[in-house]
LUMPA-344399 format. One record per residue (C-alpha): x, y, z. Coordinates in Angstrom, 1 decimal. Example, Ala and Ser with C-alpha at 12.3 -4.5 7.8 and 13.67 -1.06 7.14 Angstrom:
! residues 2
REC        X        Y        Z
REC     12.3     -4.5      7.8
REC     13.7     -1.1      7.1
! end
This chain:
! residues 331
REC        X        Y        Z
REC     95.2     27.0    -13.9
REC     96.8     25.9    -16.9
REC     94.4     28.3    -18.8
REC     93.0     31.5    -17.0
REC     89.9     31.9    -15.4
REC     89.2     34.8    -17.9
REC     89.4     32.3    -20.3
REC     86.5     30.0    -19.4
REC     84.4     32.5    -18.1
REC     84.0     34.2    -21.8
REC     83.7     30.4    -23.2
REC     81.3     29.2    -21.3
REC     79.3     33.0    -21.9
REC     79.9     32.5    -26.3
REC     78.8     28.6    -25.4
REC     75.2     29.7    -24.1
REC     74.7     32.6    -25.8
REC     74.9     30.6    -28.9
REC     72.8     28.2    -28.0
REC     70.5     30.7    -27.0
REC     70.5     31.4    -30.1
REC     70.0     27.9    -31.2
REC     73.3     28.2    -33.5
REC     74.0     24.8    -35.2
REC     77.7     25.9    -36.3
REC     79.7     28.8    -34.4
REC     83.8     29.2    -34.5
REC     85.4     28.5    -31.1
REC     88.8     30.1    -32.1
REC     90.1     32.2    -35.3
REC     93.2     31.4    -36.9
REC     94.0     34.6    -38.1
REC     97.1     34.3    -40.6
REC     98.0     38.2    -41.1
REC    101.1     37.3    -42.9
REC    102.7     33.9    -44.1
REC    106.1     36.1    -44.3
REC    108.3     33.6    -42.9
REC    112.5     34.0    -41.2
REC    112.3     30.2    -41.0
REC    112.2     27.3    -44.0
REC    110.8     24.8    -41.4
REC    110.6     20.9    -42.8
REC    107.1     20.1    -41.8
REC    105.4     23.5    -42.3
REC    103.0     23.7    -45.8
REC    102.5     27.5    -45.5
REC    105.2     29.0    -47.0
REC    104.9     26.5    -49.8
REC    101.4     26.4    -50.1
REC    101.3     30.7    -50.1
REC    104.5     30.9    -51.8
REC    103.3     33.4    -54.8
REC    101.8     35.6    -52.3
REC    104.0     36.2    -49.8
REC    104.9     39.7    -50.1
REC    101.4     39.8    -49.2
REC     99.6     41.1    -46.1
REC     96.1     41.9    -44.2
REC     95.7     45.3    -43.5
REC     94.6     46.1    -39.6
REC     91.2     46.9    -40.6
REC     90.7     44.0    -42.6
REC     92.7     41.3    -39.8
REC     89.4     43.2    -37.0
REC     87.0     42.8    -39.4
REC     87.8     39.3    -39.6
REC     87.6     39.3    -35.3
REC     84.5     40.6    -35.5
REC     83.0     38.4    -38.2
REC     84.5     35.2    -36.2
REC     82.7     36.2    -33.2
REC     85.1     33.7    -31.4
REC     86.2     34.1    -28.4
REC     90.0     33.2    -28.8
REC     91.7     34.5    -31.7
REC     95.0     32.7    -32.6
REC     97.4     35.1    -34.5
REC     99.6     32.9    -36.6
REC    101.5     32.6    -39.9
REC    104.3     33.0    -41.3
REC    105.6     34.7    -38.7
REC    103.6     37.1    -37.5
REC    105.9     39.5    -35.9
REC    107.3     39.8    -39.4
REC    103.5     41.7    -39.7
REC    103.4     45.7    -39.8
REC    101.2     46.5    -37.6
REC    101.2     43.8    -35.2
REC    101.3     45.7    -31.5
REC     98.5     47.3    -32.8
REC     96.3     44.5    -34.0
REC     97.1     42.7    -30.6
REC     96.2     46.0    -28.7
REC     93.1     46.5    -30.3
REC     91.6     42.7    -30.7
REC     92.0     43.0    -26.8
REC     90.2     46.0    -26.7
REC     87.5     44.2    -28.0
REC     87.7     41.3    -25.2
REC     89.1     38.1    -27.0
REC     91.7     36.1    -25.9
REC     95.0     35.8    -28.1
REC     97.2     33.2    -28.7
REC    100.1     34.6    -30.4
REC    102.1     31.7    -32.4
REC    105.4     32.5    -32.9
REC    108.9     30.3    -33.9
REC    110.7     33.0    -30.9
REC    113.5     34.1    -32.9
REC    112.5     37.6    -32.9
REC    110.5     37.2    -29.1
REC    112.7     38.7    -27.1
REC    113.6     42.2    -29.1
REC    109.9     42.6    -29.6
REC    109.0     42.3    -26.2
REC    109.0     45.8    -25.4
REC    106.3     46.2    -28.0
REC    103.4     44.6    -26.0
REC    102.2     44.4    -22.4
REC    101.4     41.8    -20.0
REC     97.3     40.8    -19.9
REC     95.8     37.7    -18.6
REC     94.2     37.2    -22.1
REC     97.5     37.2    -23.7
REC     99.7     34.8    -23.9
REC    103.2     33.5    -26.5
REC    103.0     30.4    -27.6
REC    106.6     29.1    -29.0
REC    106.9     26.5    -31.0
REC    109.9     23.9    -30.2
REC    109.9     20.8    -32.1
REC    112.6     19.3    -29.3
REC    116.0     19.8    -27.8
REC    118.3     21.9    -29.4
REC    119.5     19.6    -31.6
REC    116.3     18.3    -32.8
REC    114.8     22.1    -33.0
REC    117.4     23.5    -34.7
REC    117.6     20.8    -37.6
REC    113.9     21.1    -38.3
REC    113.7     24.8    -38.2
REC    117.7     24.5    -40.3
REC    118.7     26.9    -38.3
REC    122.0     26.7    -36.1
REC    121.0     28.7    -32.7
REC    117.0     29.2    -32.9
REC    116.5     26.8    -29.9
REC    118.6     28.4    -27.7
REC    117.2     32.0    -29.4
REC    113.9     30.8    -28.5
REC    114.0     29.7    -25.4
REC    116.0     33.2    -23.7
REC    112.5     34.5    -25.6
REC    110.6     32.7    -23.3
REC    112.7     33.5    -20.3
REC    112.7     37.4    -20.6
REC    108.6     36.9    -21.5
REC    108.1     35.1    -17.9
REC    110.2     37.1    -16.3
REC    108.7     40.6    -17.9
REC    105.3     39.2    -16.2
REC    103.9     37.7    -19.8
REC    101.9     34.1    -20.2
REC    104.2     31.7    -22.5
REC    103.0     28.7    -23.7
REC    104.8     26.3    -26.4
REC    103.9     24.7    -29.2
REC    104.9     21.1    -30.0
REC    104.4     19.0    -33.2
REC    105.2     15.6    -33.2
REC    106.5     14.2    -36.4
REC    106.9     10.2    -37.7
REC    110.7     11.1    -36.4
REC    110.6     12.0    -33.2
REC    111.8     10.9    -30.8
REC    109.0     10.4    -27.5
REC    112.6     10.4    -25.0
REC    113.3     13.5    -26.7
REC    110.1     15.1    -26.0
REC    110.5     13.7    -22.6
REC    113.6     16.0    -21.9
REC    112.2     19.0    -23.8
REC    109.1     19.4    -21.6
REC    111.8     18.7    -18.8
REC    113.4     21.9    -19.6
REC    110.3     23.8    -20.5
REC    108.9     23.4    -17.5
REC    111.7     24.5    -15.9
REC    112.1     27.8    -17.8
REC    108.4     27.9    -16.2
REC    106.2     28.1    -19.3
REC    102.3     28.2    -18.3
REC    101.5     25.5    -20.6
REC    103.3     22.7    -23.4
REC    100.8     22.5    -26.2
REC    101.5     19.0    -27.8
REC     99.6     17.7    -30.8
REC    101.0     15.3    -34.4
REC    101.6     17.0    -37.7
REC     99.2     16.7    -40.5
REC    100.4     15.4    -43.6
REC    100.1     18.9    -46.3
REC     99.7     18.1    -49.4
REC    102.7     20.6    -50.4
REC    105.2     18.6    -47.9
REC    107.1     15.3    -48.2
REC    104.8     13.1    -46.6
REC    107.7     10.3    -45.1
REC    107.9     12.8    -42.2
REC    104.3     12.5    -40.8
REC    102.5     10.0    -38.7
REC     99.5      7.6    -39.7
REC     96.8      7.1    -37.2
REC     98.7      3.7    -36.0
REC    101.7      5.6    -35.1
REC    100.0      8.6    -33.3
REC     98.2      6.3    -31.1
REC    101.7      4.4    -30.0
REC    103.8      7.7    -29.6
REC    100.7      9.6    -27.5
REC    100.1      6.3    -25.3
REC    103.5      7.4    -23.3
REC    102.8     11.0    -23.7
REC     99.5     10.9    -22.3
REC    101.0      9.7    -19.5
REC    102.9     13.2    -18.7
REC     99.5     14.9    -18.1
REC    100.2     15.7    -14.5
REC    103.7     15.7    -14.5
REC    104.0     18.8    -16.9
REC    101.8     21.6    -18.1
REC    100.2     19.8    -20.6
REC     97.4     21.8    -22.1
REC     96.5     19.4    -24.8
REC     93.0     18.6    -23.0
REC     93.0     15.1    -21.8
REC     89.4     13.9    -23.5
REC     91.9     15.0    -26.6
REC     94.7     12.6    -25.4
REC     91.8     10.1    -25.2
REC     91.3     10.2    -28.6
REC     95.0     10.1    -30.1
REC     95.3      7.2    -28.0
REC     92.3      5.3    -29.9
REC     90.1      5.4    -26.1
REC     88.1      7.8    -27.7
REC     86.0      8.2    -30.8
REC     85.5     11.1    -32.4
REC     84.4     13.3    -35.4
REC     86.3     16.7    -36.5
REC     84.6     20.0    -35.9
REC     86.4     22.0    -39.6
REC     83.9     25.3    -38.7
REC     85.5     25.6    -35.3
REC     88.9     27.0    -36.1
REC     88.5     28.9    -39.0
REC     90.6     30.5    -40.7
REC     91.3     34.4    -42.2
REC     94.3     35.1    -43.9
REC     95.8     37.7    -47.3
REC     93.6     35.2    -49.7
REC     90.3     35.5    -47.4
REC     88.5     32.4    -45.7
REC     90.2     29.3    -46.3
REC     88.3     26.7    -46.8
REC     87.2     24.2    -45.3
REC     89.9     24.3    -42.6
REC     93.2     25.6    -41.3
REC     95.0     22.7    -42.4
REC     93.1     22.3    -46.2
REC     92.7     24.2    -48.8
REC     89.8     24.2    -51.5
REC     89.6     27.7    -52.3
REC     89.4     31.1    -50.3
REC     85.8     33.1    -49.7
REC     85.8     36.8    -49.3
REC     83.6     36.6    -46.2
REC     83.0     34.6    -42.9
REC     79.5     34.3    -44.0
REC     80.0     32.7    -47.1
REC     82.6     30.1    -45.6
REC     79.8     28.9    -43.6
REC     77.1     28.8    -46.4
REC     79.1     27.4    -49.2
REC     81.6     24.9    -47.7
REC     79.8     21.5    -47.3
REC     80.9     20.7    -43.4
REC     78.6     17.5    -43.4
REC     81.0     16.0    -46.3
REC     84.3     17.0    -44.1
REC     82.5     15.8    -40.7
REC     81.5     12.5    -42.0
REC     85.6     11.8    -43.0
REC     85.0     10.7    -45.7
REC     87.3     13.2    -47.3
REC     90.6     11.1    -48.3
REC     92.6     13.8    -47.0
REC     90.8     13.8    -43.7
REC     92.1     10.3    -43.0
REC     95.1     10.6    -40.8
REC     94.5     13.3    -39.2
REC     94.0     13.6    -35.6
REC     95.3     17.5    -35.1
REC     93.5     19.5    -32.0
REC     92.6     22.3    -34.4
REC     89.9     20.1    -35.9
REC     89.3     18.0    -32.6
REC     89.5     20.2    -29.5
REC     86.1     21.8    -30.9
REC     84.6     18.6    -31.1
REC     85.3     17.7    -27.5
REC     84.0     21.2    -26.2
REC     80.6     21.1    -28.7
REC     80.1     17.1    -27.1
REC     80.8     17.4    -23.6
REC     78.9     15.9    -21.0
REC     78.6     16.6    -17.3
REC     81.6     13.6    -16.5
REC     83.3     15.2    -19.4
REC     82.7     19.2    -17.7
REC     83.8     18.1    -14.0
REC     86.6     15.6    -15.7
REC     88.5     19.1    -17.6
REC     87.4     21.3    -14.3
REC     90.0     18.9    -12.4
REC     92.1     18.9    -15.2
REC     92.5     22.2    -15.4
REC     92.8     23.2    -11.5
REC     95.6     20.7    -11.2
REC     98.4     22.5    -12.6
! end
């Protein structure tokens, strides 16, 4: 299976509960950024630029756990920055798992191998290691020689210790599809449980010429879409249909709310118009209809998974559900 059965059980129960309660808007994944500190300065990253004045700030463990409770989402993505630099990271993971949530832990992998003894394998815990290409491409993007080999060694060691491991690859304008194919062959050979692949988003703080337009996204993903049964790709097939232009979807910006040291980020993981002190304020004071409509010019080229995969869950019909079940079992 591409995802553990426990995740499906949790998600279905959560969806049924919220629909019975008549809730129109509720999150599916909490994007938790306890720190924005990082040991890299990747060319496509907006975080270290957007929050450069507050990189020394981090959330307390109590604030992190309060955010998990406020959002109530079945999945918590711990990200950053590099979250392995967060002082209480092992305690954070233990406490979130004790609350019954599923964790996807996003890391660049440089500290992974040395950090593994601080954690324990669980079906509800998955390392999510970032790879943007084969060794020369990846090392050029992260501006660190040897970074690819270090991260891959961490992946292999984590798998040997019984951890679930997925990877995350961002597709940029200069990304070679042939290079991605070679990367996915190598990652599959390393035994990863899933490969997430998605187009990058044009952050205001980052040079725009590295990012794809919607037309360019469609062109690149036509070939990538054909690999979904060749590699353990966890970008779901309906989302891939959207990326190649075969399906129309509107964004669900509240589906993956972000909490970081500045507060609850509005309106979404990728755009910052402000921060709110509580989740309730984020939900009540953000003009969600404006962003769902696609009228905001900053959303014009966005097809990023954190905005559109929640739409699929929210709008899924019976045929979509059957297709998703078949796809998940074919791994």
